[in-house]
N, C-alpha and C positions, 0 to 999 in steps of 0.2 A: 568499542574504542573509536569507531568511525564518527559517532556523534561528538565525542570529546574533541577530536581533531578538528572538526568543522567549526565549532563555536568557542573553543578555548581562547583564541585571540580576542574575541569580543568580551569574554568573561574577564580575562586579564585586564582589559581596558576598563571595564566597569569597576573592578577592584582597585585599580591604580588611581582612577579619578574619583573614587568614593561614591559611585553610582549604585548604592546598595538597594535603592528602590527597584531599579531595573533587575538586579540580581534576584531580589526577593520575589518579584513577579515571575521571573523565569522558573524559580524553584516551585512555584505553585502550579505550574502547568506541566512540568516534566515528571515522569515516573521517578519515585525515590531511587531506584536502581540507576537510572540515567543520571540523576543528580549526584549520586555518590561517585559515579565514574567521572563526572565533570570536575568535582572537587579534587579528586585524586590526580587529575591532570595538571593542576596548577602547581607552581613552585612550592616547595616545603614551607618556606617562610610565609606563604600566604594561606596555608591550610586553615589556620584558626579563623582568619578574617572571612574566608570563603564559607566556612561552615556556619559561623554565627550570623552571616548575612542571609542564610536560609530562613524562610518563614518559621517562626518559633513552633507552631503546631506540626510542622513537617520535620523538624530536626530529629526526633526519635526514630522515625521511619528511615530517614536518610542515613542516620548513624548505623542502623542495623545492616545496611548494605555495604558499608565501608570495609576495606581490608583490615584485618586485625592489627597490622602494623600501623596503619593510619589511625585506627581507633586509639591505640596506645599513645601515639604522638599527641593527639588531641587531648586525651585525659591529662597528660602532663602539663598542658597549657591552660586548661579550663580553670576559671575561678571557682571557689567552693560552691557558690550559689548556682552557677551554671551546671556544674557537675552533679549536684544533688538533684536538681530539677530533671536533668536528662536521665539519670539512672532510675529515678522513680517512675519515669514515663516509659521506659523500655519494657518490652514484653518479658515475662519471667524467663522463658527459655533462652532468649538472646542475652539477657543480663547474666544468666548463669554461665553461658558459654564464654562471655567476656571476662567474668571474674576468675574463671578457671585458668585462663591463659596468662593472667597477671601474676607477678611475684606475691608471695604470701602477705608481706607487710602492706603492699598496695591494696590487696583484696580486703584486708581488715579495715584499712582506712576508708575504702569506698563503702563497705557495709555500714559504717557509722553514719554515712550521709543518707541512708535510706530511712523511710518512715517505718514505724513498728510493724505494720502488716507486710510491707515489701521485704523487710529484713527477715521476718519469720519465714516467708516463702522462699527467699533466696537461700537461707541456711538449710531449709529442708531439702531443697534440690541439690545443694552442694554436698549433702550427706550421703547421696547415692554413689555407687561405684562409677568411675570415669566413663566407661563405655556402656552404661546401662540405660534402659528406657527411662528410669527415674530422672537421670541427669538431663535427658533430652525433652522431657514432657513439659507441658504448660498446664497450670491449674486453672487457666482461664477458658472455661467451656460452659456450655449451656446444659443444665440438668433440670429434670422435672419429676414430680412424684407420679406414680402410676395412676393415681385416682384423679389427677388433674384433667380438665377438659381441653379440647382443642383451642377454645378461646383463651384459656389460661396460658397455654404455650405461646400463642401468637402475641399476647400481651407481654410475656417475658422476653420474647425475641425482640420486640420493638424497644423495650426498656434497656436491654443489655447488649444490643447488636454491636455497639461501638467498643465494648469492653472485652469481648471474647474472641477466641482464635477463629472460630467458624460458626455460622448460623445454619448451615445446611444439614447438620446432624445434631439432634438433641438427645441426650442420654437420660434414660429412665432409671431412677433409683428408688429404693424403699426407705423407710424411716431410719434405717441404720447405715445409709449411704452405700448399700451394696448394689452392684450393677445388675439390673433386671433385663434391660434391652435398649433399643433405640427407636426413635421416630425421625423420619426425614422431614424437612421443611415442606416438601411436596405433599407428603401424607397429611401433614397438619392443615395445609391450605385446603385440600379437597375434602377433609373430614367435616362433619356437622359440628357446629360450634359447641353443642352440649355433649358431644361424644367423648367418652373417657379414653385416656391414653392407653390403658391396658387392653382396650378392645382393638386397637389398630397398630400397636407397637410390634417391632420385630424382636423375637426372643432368640436365645441361644447364639448370641453374637460372639465374634472372635475378640479376645482381649489378650493382653500381655501383662506379666507381673513387673513391678517396678525394678526388680533386679535382673530381669532378662537382658541378654546382650543386645546391643543396638542392631547387629546384623540380623538377629532373629526377628526383630520388629520390622525391619525393612523387608525381609522375606515374606512376612505375614501380610503386610500392606500390598505387596505385589501379587501374592497368591490369590488373595480374595478381592483385589481391585478396590481397596478402601481409600476414602479421602482422609480418614484419620482412624487411629486404633486407640481404644480406651486402655488406660493403665490402672491396674488394681493392686492393692497391697496384699499382705498375707491373709487378711480376713475377707478378701474379695470386695473391699470397699473401693469405690471409684476415687482415685486421687489425681488424675490428670489425663491428658490425651497427647498423642504424638501425631502430628500431621505429616503428609507426604513431603511438604516443602521443608519441614524440619529435618528430614532425612536425606534431602537431595545432596547436601554437602557430605553426609556420611557415606553415601554411595561412592562419591568421588574419592574420599579419603581411603575407603576400604579397597577400592580398585587400585589406587596408587600403592597402598601398603602391600597388596598381594604381588603386584608387578615387581616391587623392590625386593620382596622376599624371594621371589622366583629367580631373581638374578643375584642372590646372595648378598643383599645389602641390608644392614640393620636399619629398620625404619626410623625416620626422624620426622617430627612435626614441622620443622623449619622448611621454608621454601628454599630451592636450590640457590637462588641469588641472594638470600639473606643469611644462610648458614655460613659459619666460618670455615676456613680451610681445614682446621683440625677436626671439626665435627664431621665434615664430609669424609676426611681421611679415616676417622674412627668408625664411621658407619660401614665402611667397606673392608677395613683391615681385619676386623674380628672374624668375619666369615672366611676370608682368604687364609688366615693363619690356621683356623680350625680345619679347613679343607686340605691345606698343605700337610697337616699332621695325619689326617685320614688317608691322604694320597700316598703316604709312605708305604701303605699296605701293598700298593702295586709294585713298588721297588722290592719289597720283601718277597713277593711272589716270584718276581723275575730272578732274584738271587737264589731262591729255592730250586728253580728250574734251570740253573746255569749249565748242568750237564747236557740237557736237551738242546739249549741254545748253541753250545759248542759243537754238537753233532750236526745241527742244521742251522748255521748262522743266518741263513736267509730269512728265518722266521722274524728276526728283528725288523726287517724292512716293511713288513705288513702289519706291525702292531698298531701304528697310527691309523691305518685304514679301518681296522676292526674296532678300535676303541672309539673313534669318531662316529662310526656308523651306529654302534651300540648306544653311545651317549645321546645322539640325536633322536633315535627312536624312543629311548626311555623318557626323555624330556617331553616329546610330543605326547606320549601316552599319559604322562603325569598331568600335563596341562589340560587334556580332555577330561580326565577324571576329577581334577580339582574343580573344574567348572561344574561338573555334574553333582559332586557332593556338596557344593556351596549353595545349592538350591534345596529348600525344604520339601519340595514335592518328590524328591528322590527317595522312595522307600526301599526296603531291602530287596524286594523282587526286581525293581528297576536297576538297582546297583549291580545285582548279580548278572542281569542281562547285559548291561554295559561292560562289565568286567570280562565275562566270557566272550562277548563280541570282540573286545580288544585282543583277546588271546587268538581268536581266529584271524583277525586282521594281522596280528603279529606274526602268525605262521606264514601268511601270504607275503608280508614284507620280508621276512627272513629268507624265504625261498627265492624271492626276486633278487635280493642283495647277495645271496650265496651264489646264484648263477653269475651275477655280474663280477663278483670277486674271483670266481673260478676262471671266467673268461679272461679277466685281466692278467692272471698268472699265465694262462696258456698262450695268450697273445705275446706276452713278453718273452716266452721261451719257444715261440713258434719256429725260430730258425735253428734251434739246437735241441738235441736229444736230452741235454741236461741244462739246469739253470743254476749258476753259481756253484757248480760241482755237484748238484743234486738233481735227481730225476724230476722232470717237469710235472708229470702226473702226480707224483707224491706230494710236491709242494701245493699244487692246485687242489688236491683232495683235502689237505690240512686246512688251507685257507677257506675253501668252500664250506666244509662241515663246521668249522669254527665260526664263520660268519652266520650261518643258519642258527647255531645254538646260542651264540652271543646276542644276536638281535632278538630272538624269541625270549631269552632270559631277561634281558633288560626291558623289553616291552612289557613283560609280565610284572616285573619289579615296579616299573613306572605306573602301572595300573593298580597294583595292590597297595602300595604304600599310602596314597591319599585316603583310601578306604579304611585302612587300619588306623591311620592317624585320626580320622573322623570318629571312629568308634571309641578311641581313648581320649577324645576331647582335646586334641592337639591341632592347631591350625595347619591344614594340609599344604598351604602355600610354602610353609617353612621347608617342606621336604623336597620341593621341586628344584629346578635349575641346577646350580652347581652341586648340590648334595646328590641328586640322581646321577649326574654326570660322573662324579667321583666314584660312587658305588658301582656304576656301570663299567668304569675303567678296570676296577679290581676284578669284577666278575668276568669281564671279557678276557683279561690276561690269564685268569685261572682256567677258563674254558679252552683258550687257545693252546696253552702249553700241555694241558692234559690230553687233548686230542692229538697234538703233535707227538707226545710220548707214546700214545697207543698205536699210532700209525708207524712210527719208527721201530717200535719193538716188534710189531707184526712183520 
């Protein structure tokens, strides 16, 4: 945004005076991302003029970097010939992402503007599930037969370098388009011209299936430090590739989604500033109502233990201390385990190690907080033999033991639920935050009153 602030006045003056030559020259020197930022900084009524003033051969690149809302505004303003040219020049993955975000009738209208080959590829990509590798992939990649020579590969790189997503990795396929391996551009350059690809290619490479979840694709890219991951169909035929830059926005989206889920907010694709008030209300009220219903369990528990409360009314004063401590510990533990189970390198042995490690840490935390809770009660009753009509030692014992058991229980709960949810293929983030806190409240109250009952009866 610093660049946009610096040169926006000059750009607005260019557009106001019709100095499109100067603006076009500027677009040829700036990176497409910077140019997109600059266009978005001009007033809405000048968006179309600013975009069309960009050098024609740079327009598809600049359009790819524009915010989806800006893209939609421009599509509404484009003349049919401009729209057709732009859509046909966009890369397949970007075009698919754009078409997905638009209303159905608009998508159908835009598909009609595509050429036969582009329309076929667009429909194929749109046919995959929304969060799948197939939806993200691009069919624009370099591939070569295993019997080709290094000279053949270099000739193909020179010929198609401007039409493919990347030239640094070339995929090796057989006559049935099945993936056999890869060769890097470096390997090709240093190989002898007549050397066959099958003699220096890398075999047993990592790939994903077109229907695999995009989070799994991102995890594989990170785990194996890949520039791109090949996508195969059910017959192991190579159908596309997903590059790391294709997944950069996915990482941000997934992180945002997990944060919202952990705070009990139904996820929405809209930006906060563009979503309507009702949509923002709905995204929060669903979880809150559900948690309020679940939270009545705590009330029912307290009603069941009314005789105990009547005998030792001071118990009510420490409920908040115990439930808050238990909820905080449970949420911490859940957050740590969610992070662990979200990475594919976490096998069963590592998860067991983390889980039992959390139990040990939970015992230490429980002991620490139990001592603090006990001391708080004793300090409050230091000047009297009794506290609120009850023996100080008796109250301190109940609070201390309850704190220990409640914290240990909720910490274990927070560690266990994400692992269980992962095993049954449910997003662990859904279980965190308010859900853990509510469950912890109910467990803490149960532990508290049962211990109080045991102490009083003794």
